[in-house]
Backbone as CSV, one residue per row, in Angstrom:
resi,resn,N_x,N_y,N_z,CA_x,CA_y,CA_z,C_x,C_y,C_z
1,MET,-6.197,-8.413,23.590,-4.966,-7.660,23.760,-4.216,-7.620,22.431
2,ALA,-3.553,-6.528,22.144,-2.839,-6.342,20.881,-1.618,-7.254,20.807
3,GLU,-1.317,-7.634,19.588,-0.146,-8.466,19.334,1.111,-7.637,19.604
4,ASN,2.102,-8.226,20.241,3.338,-7.529,20.565,4.370,-7.786,19.472
5,LYS,4.289,-7.026,18.395,5.194,-7.179,17.258,6.132,-5.981,17.211
6,ASN,7.386,-6.241,16.962,8.323,-5.138,16.808,8.035,-4.407,15.509
7,TYR,7.923,-3.109,15.595,7.653,-2.253,14.449,9.006,-1.857,13.865
8,THR,9.244,-2.238,12.619,10.559,-2.020,12.026,10.541,-0.881,11.010
9,CYS,11.719,-0.502,10.583,11.855,0.504,9.526,11.188,0.016,8.241
10,ASN,11.275,-1.270,7.968,10.635,-1.822,6.773,9.121,-1.706,6.861
11,ASP,8.556,-1.913,8.047,7.114,-1.752,8.236,6.711,-0.313,7.914
12,TYR,7.458,0.630,8.443,7.185,2.047,8.211,7.298,2.373,6.722
13,ARG,8.344,1.868,6.097,8.566,2.118,4.677,7.397,1.601,3.845
14,GLU,6.939,0.392,4.134,5.809,-0.177,3.388,4.542,0.636,3.607
15,GLU,4.329,1.131,4.819,3.162,1.971,5.083,3.222,3.261,4.272
16,MET,4.391,3.852,4.170,4.539,5.097,3.420,4.351,4.853,1.911
17,ILE,4.841,3.726,1.416,4.641,3.373,0.011,3.153,3.176,-0.253
18,LEU,2.480,2.480,0.648,1.051,2.232,0.508,0.277,3.553,0.500
19,LEU,0.630,4.458,1.376,-0.015,5.761,1.430,0.183,6.527,0.117
20,ALA,1.396,6.508,-0.407,1.682,7.194,-1.667,0.892,6.581,-2.822
21,LEU,0.785,5.267,-2.838,0.026,4.609,-3.902,-1.458,4.959,-3.816
22,ARG,-1.992,5.024,-2.607,-3.402,5.396,-2.448,-3.643,6.830,-2.891
23,ARG,-2.707,7.711,-2.604,-2.824,9.096,-3.075,-2.767,9.150,-4.595
24,LYS,-1.878,8.377,-5.181,-1.748,8.342,-6.638,-3.040,7.826,-7.267
25,LEU,-3.654,6.844,-6.646,-4.895,6.266,-7.148,-6.019,7.311,-7.182
26,ALA,-5.966,8.280,-6.305,-6.983,9.331,-6.248,-6.810,10.370,-7.356
27,ASP,-5.706,10.313,-8.088,-5.433,11.272,-9.164,-6.440,11.086,-10.299
28,LYS,-7.178,12.130,-10.628,-8.216,12.069,-11.659,-7.637,11.856,-13.058
29,ASP,-6.384,12.224,-13.271,-5.761,12.120,-14.594,-5.083,10.779,-14.840
30,LEU,-5.227,9.856,-13.930,-4.578,8.551,-14.048,-5.268,7.715,-15.133
31,SER,-4.476,7.134,-16.022,-5.044,6.279,-17.072,-5.574,4.991,-16.449
32,GLU,-6.450,4.307,-17.160,-7.010,3.046,-16.656,-5.914,2.005,-16.426
33,ALA,-4.961,1.929,-17.341,-3.869,0.960,-17.209,-3.036,1.250,-15.957
34,GLU,-2.738,2.527,-15.743,-1.946,2.905,-14.568,-2.753,2.676,-13.294
35,LYS,-4.058,2.942,-13.346,-4.923,2.717,-12.186,-4.916,1.236,-11.798
36,LYS,-5.008,0.359,-12.774,-4.981,-1.084,-12.494,-3.640,-1.500,-11.910
37,ARG,-2.547,-0.941,-12.449,-1.211,-1.258,-11.938,-1.084,-0.835,-10.484
38,VAL,-1.556,0.358,-10.167,-1.484,0.872,-8.795,-2.354,0.017,-7.870
39,GLN,-3.566,-0.341,-8.306,-4.443,-1.183,-7.490,-3.801,-2.540,-7.211
40,ASN,-3.162,-3.122,-8.211,-2.481,-4.408,-8.020,-1.328,-4.283,-7.031
41,GLU,-0.594,-3.200,-7.130,0.528,-2.983,-6.202,0.013,-2.779,-4.775
42,ILE,-1.083,-2.056,-4.620,-1.687,-1.859,-3.299,-2.098,-3.207,-2.714
43,ARG,-2.760,-4.032,-3.520,-3.178,-5.360,-3.037,-1.969,-6.207,-2.631
44,ARG,-0.912,-6.146,-3.420,0.290,-6.936,-3.130,0.901,-6.513,-1.795
45,ILE,1.027,-5.214,-1.596,1.623,-4.711,-0.350,0.732,-5.028,0.844
46,GLU,-0.581,-4.828,0.693,-1.496,-5.131,1.791,-1.420,-6.612,2.162
47,SER,-1.327,-7.453,1.172,-1.218,-8.900,1.428,0.089,-9.208,2.161
48,GLN,1.145,-8.603,1.710,2.471,-8.798,2.321,2.463,-8.342,3.774
49,MET,1.695,-7.296,4.056,1.621,-6.754,5.417,0.573,-7.473,6.269
50,GLY,-0.143,-8.423,5.664,-1.165,-9.163,6.406,-2.433,-8.367,6.613
51,MET,-2.706,-7.447,5.716,-3.890,-6.585,5.838,-5.091,-7.139,5.069
52,SER,-4.894,-8.150,4.262,-6.034,-8.675,3.493,-6.098,-10.178,3.591
């Protein structure tokens, strides 16, 4: 059975930030340095959300 957790505005906000970062990562013109920064931010948010 699924966990009964209240879904908050902060949860939604973090999901939208994560989605935007993943879209940015798909940008072909992204420099290697920026790509690494985005990947690190994605990992940080996923960890914070308990996804990794």
